[in-house]
N, C-alpha and C positions, 0 to 999 in steps of 0.2 A: 871492655868488654867488646864486642868480637868489633870484627869490618865493616857486615853487612849497617849495623848496629849505627855504627858514628858516620859509617855514608847517611840515611837516614837523620840522624837527631845533630850533624852538623853544615850536612853541605846540601841540602836541597831546599832549608831558607835563604839560604842566599844567592841562589842558581837563577841569573836570568834575571836580570829585575836593575840593570847601569838601565833602564830607557826604551819604552819602548820605537819597536823598527828606530834601533842607532838614531833616532830626534838629539839630540842638544838637551842636556837635560837644566832650566832653567833654575835658578841661585835662590829663586822665594818664589815659591807657592801657598794656594792656602786652597783646601775644600769642606765645604759647610753640609755634604754626604745630599746635594739637594736635585746633581743628576744620578742616574743610577747608573746609565749604561758611560761615563765619564770612572764612575767610580768598578765598573768589570775593567775597561782598561787601564785602569793608572795602579791599580793594587793587586797583590797575586797574597789566595791565600796557602796554607800551609795546616799540616797537622797527623796526627797519628789516631790513625783509628782504632775499636777495640780488636779486630781481625787479625789475626795474628800470631796475637801472643805469645810469647814463648817464649824459654831459657837467652835463646838466641835473640827475641825479639820483643824483649822487653818493652817497644812505646808498641805493640802491634806492630801497625801497614801502614804506610811512610804514602802519602798526599798531597798533590799541590794544586797550582790552576785549577782549571776546569771538572779533574777529576776531585774536585775537596768536597765535603758534605757544605750543603749547603747552611743548615740550619749554623753551624759554629757563625755565618758572616753575614748582616742585612740589613738596610735598611728601612730605620722605621722610624712617625713620624722626623721627619726630617735627620735623623738621626743614624750615629753606627752604632749596631746590637750588636757585643760579641758572645761569646756563651764556649763554653766548655760544660761534661757533660761526665757522672761518675764512672760510666764504666767506660770510660777510655784513661788512660795514662800522662801522658801529658798532656798538656791547651797547646786549643789551634795558633796561627800567629796569621798576619799580614802585616804583606813588606812595602814599598813605596820607592823609588829610587830618585833620592837625591843627588846636590854638588855643594861643592863648599870644604872649605878646613870649621873653619870654625863658625859656628852655624848658633842659633834659637830656634827652639821650634815652643810656639803656643799652640795648646789645645783646653777641651772642657771635656769634661771627666762623671761618671757619676758609679759607687761600686753595689754592690750588699753587704750585706749586714758579713759576711763567712768567707764576700770573694776577695779579692782584688784585680791589677791592674799592670799590664809590662809595660815600659817604654825600650825597645835599645834602638842603639845606633851603630852601622854597619863601616868597615870598610875594610884596607888591606891592613888583617894586624900581622907587626911584625915579630911578636912575645911568639906565637903561635903560627906563622911563618899563610896563613888562609888569611880568604877576603872571608871575614868572619867580624861578630861585634866586635867596637872596639871600646861601647858603653853599655851601661845598661838600668835598667830599674824594678823596681818592684816599690807597688804602695798598694798600702795596707789600711781599715779603718786606724789600727796600731802604731802605725807607723810607714815609713818611707825607708827601703835598702838602699844600697849603689852595691852593684853587684857587678862580678870583672873575670877576667880570664887568666889564666899561668901559664906554667909548663911545669910536670911533674916530675921529669928528672934534668939538671941542670940540659941545654943542646951537643951535642956530642959526644955525650958520657952514652958508658954502652949502655946501662939502663935505657938512653935517650932509642940507641940503635938497635936494641932487642923487643920498642916497643916497636917502630918504624919496617922490619922485617914486616911480620906479623901482624902488617894493617894496622897497629893500634897508634890512634891522636893521643898524640902528647900533652893531651890539656885538661888542665882542673879547675873545677867554675866554683864561686869564691862567693862570700858574701864579706864583700869590702864594708862597709859604716850603715851603722844603722842608725833612724833617730826618731826616735818612740814618742809620735805625738797620739791627736786625740784624731781623724777623719772622720766627718757624721758623713754614714751614706746611706744612697737612697736619697742624694741632693746632688747640684751639678756645684765641681766646684773650676774653677782657676790651676792649673799649670801653666809651670815655662821650666824650659830646665833649658842652662846653657851649656858651652861646650866649646872652652877659650883654650887654646892647644893644648893641654894635661887634664888642665881644671873643669869641671863640672860642676856647678850651681844651678840648685834647684829652686823654685822656686810658688807658696804653695797658697793660693788665694791671695795674692798682694807682698805673702810675709819668706826672707828667708828661710829654705827649711832644712838648705844642706848643703855639702858642698866635698868634696871627694874630685880626690891627684892622680887621675886612673893609668895604667902602666902605660898606653899607649895610645891616649886617645886629641895627638896633634897628627893625626895619620889625614887624611885627603880623606873624605865619609860620601860612601854610598850607596845608602839605603836606611831609614827608621825600619823600626816594627811595633806591630800593637799585640796587647796577648790581652785573654782574658784569665781571668784563672780561680783560686778558692778552694775545699773540700766544704763538698756538701754531698749528702743521696740521690742527691734530683738536682737538674742544669742550672746554672747559675748563670748567670746575664753579666755583663757588664758593656757600659755605654762612654760613645765619645764625637767628639763634633770638633765642629768649628778649628783643627787642626790647619798650620799657620807655621811656616817652614822660609826664614831670614839669614841673610848673614849676617853675624854681628860686625859694628864698624870699624873699618878696616881689611877687614875682609875679603881681599882680594879672590 
């Protein structure tokens, strides 16, 4: 990857998300998306426009904050709708600051038959030595996948040093574990995600759905991310509502 692409893809989403106006971030909060003005203050959108796609920028032009495409995220009928568009090479994202180490996220979601939703949890990732994602999920109608990040080459190796000299991040994204499930599209589901230490546990509609031991999920948390997705020749919508963040019992 080129350095400019790495900057866009890996750094922009997590920039400037550690509180608004330096206010302390509460350990617990919830959002039912009934207040559009609060949404505009608390959440930070980002994405990759179809403009500017070329060999050096295969995802297109990166934008965030007020420059993000308004069609990506909208509050509709008291819920949050995220949309991805076929001309764009990467789904948009949305992030909000959190605090704490052992956390629980609860939300409701629904997705299209060809769609997916993404959930990510960010913090100071010691594996890749960046403030980046430390745990994440992709949920589709046919199952749930936990994904993670590792290094391409051992730290301190000549290969890692060569990448650093070129301004290329020594990082690989990989699907770590998948549970095949039938998740009905176009209806609301209840999702709970717990991250205690390195253990990621996912509950769907009140039933255990996936467990995965992350590489570095035990670090302090900085933010969560939401993402629509899917493959279609027309725009796809994914929906979120009633998001709640709270510390797990015994968490300081």
